[in-house]
N, C-alpha and C positions, 0 to 999 in steps of 0.2 A: 073631498070634504068641502062642505059649504064654507065660503069665505077664504079658503086657502087656494092660492094661485097654483095651477097645475103646470107651471113653466118657470124656467130660470129667468127672473126679471132682468138681471144684468146682461145676460146673453141676448135677450129679446130687445132691450134698449139699444145695445150695440148694433144689432142688425137693423133696427129701425133707423138708427143714425145714418147707416150707409144708404138706405133708401132715400131719406130726406136730403142727404148730401148730393145724391145723383139726380134727383127729380125736383127738389125744392118742396117747401111746405105746401104750396097751393096746387102743385101738379101731382104730388103723391096722393094716393087714395088708400082707404082702409083695406081694400082688396089687395093692393100692392104690399101693404104691411103684413097682412095675413099670409100671403103667398111667400114672402121672404122669411118670416119668422116661424112659420109652421103653426101659428096660434090662430084659431078660428076668430072670425070678426066678432062674433057674439062674445067671446071671452075677452077680446080687447076692449069692446064697449063696456062690459061689466067691470073690468079692472080699472079703466082710465076715463071713461065717459065719452071722449071724442078724440079725434085725430090731433087736435092742437095740444091736448094734454100730453099725448105721447111725444109730440115734437118738443115740448118744453123740457121733458125729462131728457130726451136725446140731446138737445141743444146744451143743456147744463153739463152733460158728460163731455160733449165736444169742447165747450168753453174751458172746462177744467184742464183738459189735455192740451189744448191750444195755448193757454196762458202758461202752463207749466213748461212747454217747449220753448216759448218766447223767453221766459225767465232764464232758462238754461242757456239759450243762445246769447243772452245779454250779460252773462255772469262774469266773463273773464276778458282781460286785455284792456287796452286803451280805448277811447271812444271809437276810433277807426275800426279796430278789430271787432268790437262789440256790434257795431252796425253792420259790418260785412257779414258776420255770422247770423245776425237777425234777418237781414234781407234774404240770405240763402234759405233759412228756415221757412220764411214766408213763401218763397217761390216753390220750394219742394212741396210744401203743404198743399198748395193750390194746383200743382201740376202732376201730382201723384195719381196713379190709377190709369186704367185703359177702358174707356176714354178718360181724359183728365177730369177730375171732379170739380175743380174750381174752388172758390172760397165760400164756405157755408155762411159766414157772417155777412159778407157783401151780398151774396145772392138773397139772403133773407132781408137785408136792409133795402134792397131795390124793390122788394115787395111790401115794404113797410106801410105804404098807403092803403093796402087792402088787408093788413094784418091787424090783430087785436093790440090793445095797449100793453098786454103782458109780453107779446112777442117783441114789440118795439123797444120795451124797456130792457129786455134781455140783450138785444143787439147793442143798445146804448151802453149797458153795463160792461159788456166785453170790450168795446172800443175805449171806454173811459179807463178801464183797468189796464188795457194795453198801453195807453198813453202814460199812465202812471209808471208802468214797468220800464218803458223806454226812458222817461224823464229821470227816474231813479238811477238807472244804469249810466246815463250820461253824466249826471252830477257826481256819481261815485267813482267814475273812471279816474285814472292817475292824472290826466290832464283835465280835471273836472271843471265844470262851469257853475255859475250861480244857479240856484234852484229855479229862478224866474226864467233865465235863458234856457235851461235844460227843458223846462216844461213847454216853452214856446217851440223849441226845436222838436220836441217829442210829437207835438200835434202836427207839425209839417211832415214828419217821417211817417206817422200813421196815416195821414191823408194820402201820401205818396203810395203807400202799400195798397190802399183801396183802389187807387188808379191802376196799379199792377193787376189787381183782381179783375177789373173791368176789361183791361187789355187781353188778359188770358181768355176771357169769355169771347172776345172778338177774334180769337184764333192765333194770338201771338204765341210763339214757341217758348219753351224754357230758356233757350239760348238768348232770344230777343229780350225776354224779361230780365235776364241777368245783365245784359248790356245796359238796359235802362237803370238797373239798380247800381251798376258800376259807375254810371254817369253821376248820379246823385251822391254816391259814396265819395267820389273824387272832389266833390264840392265840400269836403269836410272842414276846410278852413272857413268857418262861418263868419269870421271877421269881415270877409268880403261883402257880407250882406249889410254891414253896419254903415252908417253915413260917415264919410270922411270928416275930419275936423274942419270947421269953417275956414280957418286960416289956410289950410292946404287946398281947399276948393278954390279959394280966392286967388292963390298963386297960380293955380292951373288956368283959371280964366284970364289972368293978366298976362299969360304967356311966359311966366318965369320958368316953366318946365320946358326944356328945349325939345324939339321934334326933329328926328333924324330924317333927312331927305334921302330917298333912294332913287336910283336911275336904272333904266333898263331899255330893252329894245328887241327887235326881231333879229333873226339870224343874219340877214344880209345888211342890216344897218339902215334900211330905208325908213324905218319907223323907230323913233326914240321917244321915251317918256320919262317924266319925273313924278315921283310921289312926294307930295308936300307934307304928308302927315304919316304917322304910324298906322298900320291897319286896325280897323275896328274889330275884325276877327280873322282867324287863320284856320283854314280847314282843308283837309284832303277829301276829295270826292271820288267815290268808286262807281258812280253811275255809268251805264253803258254809253251814254252820249259823250261824257268826258273821256271815256276810254277810246272811243272812236275819233273824236276831234284831236286828241293828243297823240294817238298811235301808241299809247302806253297803257299801263294797268290802272292809272288814276291821274287826276290833276291836282296840283298844289295851288290853292287859291287864297288871295288876300282880298278882303272886303274893304274898300277905301271910299271915302266921300268923293263924289264926282267932282266937286269944286277943288279938291286937292290933287286931282289927276291932270297933268299937263302933257300934251302930246305934240310932236312934230312929225310930219309925214302922214300920208293917207292910208287908211285901212279899208279893206273890203269886208262887207257884212253879210253873214249868212243867218237867216232867220230860222231858228230852231223852235221846237215846242217842248216845254218841260212837262213833268208829270202832272202839274197843276192845270195844264191846258193853256197857260199864258205863254206868249212868245218870249224866246230868249235870243237876243241879238248878239251873235258871236262875231267878234272883230278879229281879223287876221291880216297879215301882210300879203298884198296881192303879188309880190315878186317871189318870196321864199316860202310862203304858206305858214309862217309861224303864228300860232294862236296867241293873242295878246291880252284880250279882255272880253268880258261878256256883260250885258246889261239886261235886266229883267224888270217888268212892271211890279213884281213882288217886292223889289227893293228900290223904291224911288229915291233919287238923289245919291245913289251908290253905284260903284262899278266893281266888278270882280276881276282882279288882275291875275294873270297866270304867273305865278312866282318863278317858274322856270326861265322866264325871259329877263329876270333881274340881272344886273351886273354882279351883284353879291347877295346871297341869301343869309349872310351872317346875322345871327341873333334871332332868326325866324324859327319858331317852334310850333307845329300844328297844335291847335287847341281842341280840335274835334276831327272825327272821321264820320262822313255821312255816306249813306247807301252802302253800309257795310254788308248787307245781305247780298250784294252783287260783287263783293271783293273776291279776288282770287283766294282759293281755300288755303294756299300755302303762305299767304302774306301774314306776318305776325302783327298784332295790334301795336300802335305807336305808343310808347310809354308816356303816361300822363295825359293822353288825349281822350276826351269823351267819345264814345261810339254810339252812333244812331243808325238803326236799320234803314231809315229813310231820311228825308230832309228835315230840318228843324225850323 
């Protein structure tokens, strides 16, 4: 009959959504849509006018499903539990399918410059609504924050998820994306991002907070050193160079200001090359071969001390693991340490 569509519109839009999700708005053609849906191109033109109109219908369906899933993921538990569930939902959503489909919202946003105002508005509406859902969930959690803090944090979180979507398109695996999400999730004590009270900063500058000196040296005792300050960062490195130079599965590293490192005895230097292409000067004892420290142009004014050469490692807890994609498969993650597939 004239004016009556001879196909199931809901089914057709669901199939069209799959086409747009796999190919994107600008790469998908009306022929692709006709082949996938089984509806002739002429019928599609008569029913909707053009490809963008079909996309907007499909995107609206996607947005409703996506936001409903986000709301469910954010519905229960404290802030930490809600965010953990939310990140997992985001990652599964973008890595589902063979090959992985990616994130339709981010894919469309990246094409925004050549899209119509209607498409750009749809993308913005989804992201705005996603921010609102995250902000509402954070402020409603048992350890709730003020609405202003929750909204600021929500924008940071949504921005981070867009970064995950780009990394997925660059070839990062579901495991690697989960490692990145775990890292930001472990930063859940957002008080760390606030400025310390002025009086506390002043006491720190005036030296009222004591710094623990640490001593160490090589196996034979020919080289000794003193660390005059606490490390700026503490990390375990699983890269193959650290594995080879240590003769072990990883190296345990402290980043110290070079001015706070004092050494007696001479070291021998081997010039290595890091992944960045910059030289890494590895210092070790010429008698016993103990690796002691490394210097790199990427960290001017700092040295990387091998913590295994300290007289005592009491109180030292790794804050991060790097090059985890090269770690032994049977090594378990260090509790509380952020994990990065490569360097940071």
